[in-house]
N, C-alpha and C positions, 0 to 999 in steps of 0.2 A: 161266042166266047172264044178268046185265044188263047192257046196254050205259049205263053211267053216268059217263064221261069219269073215271075215278080220277084225283085230280092227284097227281104224285108229290112223295114226302114224303122218301125217304132219298136220298142220294148215290148210289146205285147206279141207283134208279129214274128219277133225273133224266139222268144218262148214258145208260140205254136210252131214255127219253122224246126227249132231242135227237137220237138216231139215228133214231127213228120219225119224227119230225118234219121233220125234212132229208128223210126217203124220202118223205114227203108232199108236200113243197115239191118236190121233183124230178118227182113224179106231176104235179101240179098244172101245171107249166110245160109237161111235155108233152101235155097234154090241152088247156091253154087255147092255145099257141102251139109245135106240133109242127113246124112248119116252121123256125122258130127256133132250137127245141131241138135240132132234128137237126142242124144247120147248128153250133152249140156243140159238139154231140159229134162235129164233122167228119165226118158222115153227108151224102150227097146223094141227091137221088131225080132220077130219069128223068122229063122231062118228059110229060104225057099218062098218068102211072099216078099216080092219086090213091089207090090203095090202099098206097102207101109211106106216104104221109101218114096215113093210117088205121093203119097198124100202130105207128107212132109213138102214136098215141092209145090205141088199144086194148091193144095188147100190153104195149108199154111204161108206157105211164102207169096201165093198168088194174092191174098187178103192183105197182106202186111206191103208187098209191093204195089198193088193194086191204089189202095187207100192213101199210102205213103205218098206216093208219085202224082196222086191227083191233088193234093195239098200241096206240094211243092211248085207242080206247074201251073196252078191256077190261082192259088193263093186265096181262095175263096173262103170267108167266115163261115160258110154253111157246111164245107168239106171239112174245115178245121172243129166245127162242133161234132160233125159224124165220128172223126177221129177221136175227139175226147170221148165221145159218149161210148165208142168201141171200147176204149181202154178202162174206162171205169165199170163198165157191165164186165168186163175181161177181171178186174178188182173184186169186185162184187161176186161173181161165181168163185173166185179163189176163197174170199172172205167165207162162204157159205160152205165151200169145202172144207177148210182149216176148223170151220165150228162144228159142223155135222158129221164129217167122214174122219176124225180124228187125226186130222193131216197137219197139225201143228207143230212144224219142222222149221228150220233157220231158211232153209231153202225157200218154203213158202212164203214165210213171212219177209224176206228178200224181196222176192218176185212181187207179193202184194204192194210193198213200199215203190217199188218201179211202176207197176200199174198205176198205182194212185198219183206219182209223179208224172207222167207219160200225160194221162187223163187232165191232171192240173195244168200241164204247160198249155196244154190248146184250147182248155176250157176257158182259164182265164183271158185268154184274146177272144174267142168266139164270144161270150157272153158279154165281153166289154167291160171286164173289170180292169183290164189293163187296156190303153190303147196304141 
């Protein structure tokens, strides 16, 4: 398999490409400015614990960048399927939290909508609903 950066041609490819591009942008934000990104996500770190910042850079940015770039560099529908399922399960986890943790805030509903949209963009292409 070659890494050739296949440019999207069909509407379905453009939708999936958009989801992957946004995922990469989230990863870049977490890698370059983890403290600011964590604040935007409403997460705080304890003073004297730099491992909290490195968690944002490593775990969060690493997965966003790794999966997003894999999608962009290969254009394979299996990888777009993985991206869609990752966002879908993120949305599912957020919904469980909204319902069971009494976390029904406007921020959580906005993020749930965003996660569902990003999952949908990747899955409509990967599952063949839009070619």
